[in-house]
C-alpha positions as CSV (number, residue, x, y, z in Angstrom):
1,M,-29.4,4.3,-24.0
2,H,-31.9,1.8,-24.0
3,L,-34.8,2.4,-20.7
4,L,-37.1,0.3,-19.5
5,K,-40.1,0.3,-18.1
6,T,-39.7,-1.8,-15.2
7,P,-40.4,-1.1,-11.4
8,I,-37.4,0.2,-9.4
9,R,-37.0,0.8,-5.9
10,R,-35.4,1.1,-2.6
11,A,-34.5,-2.0,-1.5
12,K,-35.6,-3.4,1.6
13,S,-33.6,-5.7,3.8
14,S,-35.5,-8.5,2.6
15,D,-34.0,-7.8,-0.5
16,A,-30.5,-9.7,0.9
17,R,-30.7,-12.7,-0.9
18,G,-31.8,-11.3,-4.4
19,I,-29.3,-8.8,-3.9
20,A,-26.5,-11.5,-2.9
21,K,-27.3,-13.5,-5.8
22,V,-27.2,-10.7,-8.7
23,H,-24.1,-10.0,-6.8
24,V,-22.3,-12.8,-7.4
25,A,-23.6,-14.0,-10.9
26,A,-22.5,-11.0,-11.6
27,W,-19.5,-11.0,-10.4
28,K,-18.6,-14.5,-11.9
29,A,-19.3,-13.7,-15.8
30,A,-18.0,-10.3,-15.7
31,Y,-14.9,-10.8,-13.8
32,R,-13.9,-14.3,-15.1
33,G,-10.7,-13.7,-17.3
34,L,-10.0,-10.2,-14.9
35,L,-9.7,-12.0,-11.9
36,P,-8.0,-15.0,-10.8
37,D,-10.3,-18.1,-11.0
38,N,-10.0,-19.5,-7.3
39,T,-11.7,-15.8,-6.2
40,L,-14.4,-15.8,-8.8
41,D,-15.2,-19.6,-7.6
42,Q,-15.4,-19.0,-4.2
43,L,-17.6,-16.8,-4.0
44,S,-20.7,-17.3,-2.0
45,V,-24.5,-16.0,-2.0
46,D,-24.2,-16.5,1.4
47,D,-21.9,-14.9,2.4
48,S,-22.7,-12.0,0.0
49,E,-26.0,-11.9,1.8
50,A,-24.6,-11.6,4.9
51,R,-22.7,-8.7,3.7
52,W,-26.2,-7.0,2.2
53,K,-27.7,-7.3,5.4
54,E,-24.6,-5.3,7.3
55,R,-26.2,-2.6,4.0
56,L,-29.1,-2.8,4.3
57,A,-29.7,-2.1,7.6
58,G,-26.8,0.6,8.1
59,A,-26.2,3.9,6.2
60,W,-25.0,2.4,3.3
61,G,-26.2,5.2,0.6
62,K,-29.4,4.6,-1.7
63,I,-29.3,0.9,-2.6
64,L,-32.0,0.2,-5.6
65,V,-33.3,-2.8,-7.2
66,A,-34.8,-3.8,-10.2
67,E,-37.6,-6.3,-10.7
68,Q,-38.5,-8.7,-12.7
69,K,-41.8,-11.4,-11.8
70,D,-41.0,-10.8,-7.9
71,R,-36.8,-11.7,-8.7
72,I,-34.3,-9.1,-8.7
73,I,-32.4,-8.9,-11.3
74,G,-30.7,-5.7,-10.8
75,F,-29.6,-3.7,-8.2
76,A,-27.4,0.1,-7.8
77,A,-26.2,2.0,-4.4
78,C,-25.3,5.2,-4.1
79,G,-24.0,8.2,-2.3
80,A,-21.9,10.8,-1.1
81,S,-18.3,10.1,-2.8
82,R,-15.8,8.3,-0.6
83,D,-12.5,9.2,-2.1
84,E,-10.5,12.0,0.2
85,D,-10.0,13.9,-3.2
86,L,-13.1,14.9,-3.8
87,D,-16.3,17.1,-2.1
88,K,-19.9,18.0,-2.4
89,V,-19.5,14.7,-5.7
90,G,-21.8,11.9,-5.4
91,E,-20.9,7.9,-6.0
92,L,-22.1,5.4,-7.2
93,Y,-20.6,3.0,-5.8
94,V,-22.2,-0.7,-7.3
95,I,-23.8,-1.2,-10.0
96,Y,-24.8,-5.2,-11.2
97,V,-27.3,-6.7,-13.2
98,H,-28.2,-10.3,-13.6
99,P,-25.9,-11.7,-16.7
100,E,-29.0,-13.5,-18.0
101,E,-30.5,-10.0,-17.6
102,W,-27.8,-8.1,-19.4
103,R,-28.1,-5.5,-22.6
104,K,-32.0,-5.6,-22.1
105,G,-31.8,-2.0,-20.8
106,Y,-31.8,-2.6,-16.8
107,G,-28.5,-1.4,-16.3
108,A,-29.4,2.2,-18.4
109,T,-32.5,2.5,-16.1
110,L,-31.1,1.4,-12.9
111,I,-27.7,4.1,-13.7
112,G,-30.6,6.4,-14.4
113,E,-32.6,6.4,-11.2
114,A,-29.4,6.4,-9.2
115,M,-28.3,9.6,-10.8
116,K,-31.8,11.7,-9.9
117,H,-31.7,10.8,-6.6
118,L,-28.0,12.2,-6.3
119,R,-29.1,15.1,-8.4
120,E,-31.7,15.1,-5.9
121,A,-29.4,14.6,-3.0
122,G,-27.7,18.9,-4.5
123,F,-24.6,16.2,-6.2
124,E,-23.2,18.2,-9.0
125,E,-21.0,15.4,-10.2
126,V,-20.9,11.4,-10.0
127,V,-17.7,9.1,-9.7
128,L,-17.9,5.5,-10.1
129,W,-14.6,3.3,-10.3
130,V,-14.4,0.8,-12.6
131,L,-12.3,-2.8,-13.1
132,R,-9.4,-2.1,-15.3
133,G,-9.7,-3.6,-18.5
134,N,-13.7,-4.6,-18.2
135,Q,-14.1,-3.3,-21.3
136,Q,-18.1,-4.2,-20.9
137,A,-18.8,-1.9,-17.8
138,I,-16.5,0.9,-19.5
139,R,-18.3,0.9,-22.4
140,F,-21.8,1.0,-21.0
141,Y,-19.8,3.8,-18.2
142,E,-18.9,5.4,-21.4
143,A,-21.7,5.0,-23.2
144,A,-23.7,6.4,-19.9
145,G,-21.6,9.8,-19.9
146,F,-18.9,9.2,-18.0
147,V,-15.4,10.4,-18.9
148,A,-11.9,8.7,-17.1
149,D,-10.7,11.3,-14.6
150,G,-7.4,9.9,-14.1
151,A,-7.3,8.1,-11.3
152,S,-6.7,5.0,-10.2
153,K,-6.6,2.7,-7.6
154,V,-5.5,-0.9,-6.3
155,K,-8.6,-2.0,-4.1
156,Q,-7.5,-5.0,-1.8
157,R,-10.2,-7.3,-0.9
158,T,-10.2,-8.9,2.3
159,D,-8.8,-12.9,0.3
160,G,-6.3,-10.7,-0.9
161,T,-6.5,-10.1,-4.0
162,E,-6.2,-6.8,-5.8
163,L,-8.3,-5.0,-7.9
164,P,-7.5,-2.4,-10.1
165,V,-9.8,0.6,-10.3
166,I,-10.1,3.5,-12.8
167,R,-12.1,6.8,-11.8
168,Y,-14.8,7.7,-14.2
169,R,-16.9,10.5,-13.6
170,Q,-19.9,13.0,-14.8
171,S,-21.5,16.0,-15.1
172,L,-25.0,16.4,-13.0
173,G,-25.7,19.6,-14.4
């Protein structure tokens, strides 16, 4: 994977809007054809910003941002796994890069920093969940060394949209 020398830092509360812009743009680009159009068309930067303000104010793991020319172009969040069948395993909760910046190495840099944090926190393995059928993300995670571990589930969004996801895993050793 190609790593860039891009400034990666811990997110601040003032980053919520920048994170929300990346989050909405990435969802609309990555999930078109995988999720209903109306779900994607209704995504709002304002709504996403409100959720990110809550996450940044709370204890939602470590949230990292990548910047380019004082603009957030990607982010990742990680912490302890939320899966009941796992113990002492880290999780990459989210990782998104603005579609204009895809395939430039920012995602690889972010995932590397997140995994470094999880390793330093004492986790020996990391998991992540990816939307079934999202081949671009699956190729990215596999290139980073993740493998599907056979677990799957269906997450439910507040709007009722179902998100079928599969779990990937990697050793941090």
